[in-house]
C-alpha positions in Angstrom: -36.1 37.5 49.8 -35.0 33.9 50.2 -31.9 33.1 52.3 -30.9 29.5 51.6 -27.4 30.0 53.2 -28.6 29.9 56.8 -27.2 27.1 58.9 -29.9 25.0 60.6 -29.4 23.6 64.0 -29.7 19.8 64.3 -33.0 18.6 65.6 -32.6 16.5 68.8 -35.6 14.4 69.9 -35.5 14.3 73.7 -37.2 10.9 73.6 -34.2 9.4 71.8 -31.8 10.1 74.7 -31.1 7.2 77.0 -30.7 8.4 80.6 -29.1 6.6 83.5 -30.2 8.6 86.5 -28.4 9.5 89.7 -28.7 6.6 92.1 -28.8 4.0 89.3 -26.0 1.4 88.8 -25.8 -0.4 85.5 -23.5 -3.5 85.1 -22.8 -4.8 81.6 -22.6 -3.3 78.1 -24.7 -0.4 76.8 -24.9 0.0 73.1 -27.1 2.7 71.4 -27.6 4.5 68.1 -29.0 7.5 70.1 -27.4 9.9 72.6 -26.8 8.7 76.2 -26.8 10.8 79.4 -25.1 9.2 82.5 -25.7 10.7 85.9 -25.4 7.4 87.8 -22.8 4.7 87.7 -21.9 2.3 84.9 -19.6 -0.7 85.4 -18.9 -2.0 81.9 -18.8 -0.7 78.3 -20.7 2.3 77.1 -21.1 2.7 73.3 -23.1 5.3 71.4 -23.1 6.2 67.7 -24.1 9.7 69.0 -23.2 12.0 71.9 -22.6 10.9 75.5 -23.0 13.4 78.3 -21.5 12.3 81.7 -22.7 14.4 84.6 -20.6 15.7 87.6 -21.7 12.9 90.0 -21.5 10.1 87.4 -18.9 7.4 87.4 -17.8 4.9 84.7 -15.7 1.9 85.2 -14.9 0.4 81.8 -14.6 1.5 78.2 -16.4 4.5 76.8 -16.8 4.8 73.0 -18.9 7.4 71.1 -18.9 10.0 68.4 -18.8 13.0 70.8 -18.7 13.4 74.6 -19.2 16.2 77.2 -17.6 14.9 80.4 -17.9 16.2 83.9 -17.7 13.0 85.9 -15.1 10.3 86.6 -13.9 7.3 84.5 -11.6 4.4 85.3 -11.0 2.9 81.8 -10.2 3.8 78.2 -12.0 6.3 76.1 -12.5 6.2 72.3 -14.0 9.3 70.6 -14.6 9.5 66.9 -14.7 13.3 66.9 -14.6 15.6 70.0 -13.9 14.8 73.7 -14.8 17.8 75.8 -13.4 17.5 79.4 -15.0 19.9 81.8 -13.3 21.3 84.9 -14.6 18.6 87.3 -13.7 15.6 85.0 -11.2 12.9 86.1 -10.0 10.3 83.6 -7.9 7.4 84.8 -7.2 5.6 81.6 -6.0 6.1 78.0 -7.7 8.5 75.7 -8.0 7.9 71.9 -9.6 10.9 70.2 -9.7 13.0 67.1 -10.2 16.4 68.9 -9.6 17.2 72.6 -10.9 20.1 74.5 -9.8 20.4 78.2 -11.0 22.9 80.8 -8.9 24.1 83.7 -9.2 21.7 86.6 -9.8 18.5 84.5 -7.5 15.6 85.4 -6.0 13.0 83.0 -4.0 10.1 84.4 -3.0 8.1 81.3 -1.9 8.6 77.7 -3.7 10.6 75.0 -3.5 9.5 71.4 -4.8 11.5 68.5 -6.6 9.3 66.0 -8.5 9.5 62.7 -12.0 8.4 62.1 -10.7 5.3 60.4 -8.6 4.5 63.5 -11.7 4.8 65.6 -13.6 2.4 63.4 -10.8 -0.1 63.8 -10.7 0.3 67.6 -14.4 -0.2 67.9 -14.4 -3.5 66.0 -11.9 -4.8 68.6 -13.5 -3.1 71.7 -17.3 -3.3 71.3 -18.9 -6.7 71.3 -22.5 -5.6 71.1 -23.2 -3.6 68.0 -25.9 -0.8 68.3 -29.0 -1.7 66.3 -29.8 0.4 63.3 -33.0 2.5 63.2 -35.0 2.2 60.0 
């Protein structure tokens, strides 16, 4: 019996995740086609064509732009999310949010505006916000 209707889980290669460890401070612009995990501090722009995960002790000062984000930490700056922004209970956002879908847990803090956007709006914002385009992987 052949069951071709089964959904398959996406394959995630752990080696393709950039990780900024706790105790690490990065100043400047990060641009990646792969997923990014931040447990340290970033002062500048973070851009990923994939998912960004921001840990509980992480802090960002600057712009965050990505396709999806799971957010436990703190950010001082604007957030642009092409699809889903998941704010966890320990999250604190001091800035404006531009997102297609928003999920907020009890306890999360938002100090700023929230605008619902389309994927086309996101692409337009990115052209104005991100100065270093993520390289393509062939």
